[in-house]
N, C-alpha and C positions, 0 to 999 in steps of 0.2 A: 503445301508452305503455310496458307494461314491456321492448321495442327501445330503446327510448329512456333509458329508467332507466340501461337495462342499458352504452349506450354513452355517457352520461352518468360512470356510475359508472368504465367502462375509464381514461376520454378521463383524468380524475381521478387514477384513482391513477398511470401515465405522466407528469404535471404534477406530481405528487408523490416519485414514485419514488425516482429517482437521492440527492434530497437526505435521505430518508429513509434511503437507504443512507450515506452518509455520513455522519449523522449518529448509527447507528445505528454505525459504523468511528470514529466520531472516542470512542466511549465503550470501544473494547475501544482504540482509540491508544492513552486514560490510564490503563488497568489495566496495559495490556501493554508499551506502545513510548515512554514517555514518559524512562523510567529510562534510555534511554539517546540518545536521536532529540528536541532540543529546535528551537531555530528559528534556533541555531545550530548548528553544527560545534563537537564534543568529545573529548576522549581517547574516550568511550566510545563516542560516535558519533558518523552525519555529521547532517548538516542532511535535513530529510526534506522540506523544502520546494521546491518543485518537480521532485522527486522522476522523476513522471510524463516517461516521454518523451526522460531527460541518456540520457547514457554512463554504462554502467559504473563502477564508480566513477573516476568524472566527475570530482569536489571536489578543488580544487588542496590544501583547508582542514583532510584528514581524509587520516588512515594510513591504505590499505586492506587488509585482509590479504593475503597471497599467492593464496584465496582469491578472492578478487575481484576483484583487480586478474589472476586470469585468466582471467574475460572482460570484459575492459575498452572489448575490442569492440565489444559487446553493446550495445543501448540499453533502458531500463525499460522496457518493453512492460506490457500489463494480464497480458500471459501468465505473461513473468517475474516479474516482481511476484510475483504467483499464487505458481507458482512454487520463488520464492525461499522466502514465508513459510509454507509448508508443507512443506520441508523444507528451513532456509537448509544444510548439511550436503554432503547430497545434488546441491544446485543448484549449489553450490560447498565444493564441500571442504578446509579449513581453512579456515575463515570463523571467523570472529570472536562472530558471532551466536549464542550458543546453544537459541536458543529461538526459534520461530515459531507460527506460530496454525493449532494443529489441525483447526475448523468448516471445511470451504467458505462457509459463510450466512456468517462474520467472516469468511473472508478477504476475499472481496468486497465488504465494507463497508470494513474498511480497507484494500482499495486507492481506493476510490473515494473517503474520507475522501482518501489521498494524493492520490490527482487535485484532486483542492480548496486542497492546501497552496499556500500563494502563495509 
């Protein structure tokens, strides 16, 4: 009986984990990112809709910094998003993004949220 309860609880966690993580990321995004990043690109920041898997500095409607333009051959993988959010100036020296997301759990949640943006 105990084993069945553990299996059910484990499966429940697996089924609700990513959406819950993305929901946490939405909260952090609203607090830390929304000022510059919206549904459409603005002079402050590019749209992050569809950013996961997109080419770095890949939107034609935004003028990227030299730091991100230098990374233009790469792709926004989970690892690259995490590294950029952890330390923007270290990932892309010369970037205009001045603040990152210091907490690893918050960063993972923001990456999960950005992957859901379409």
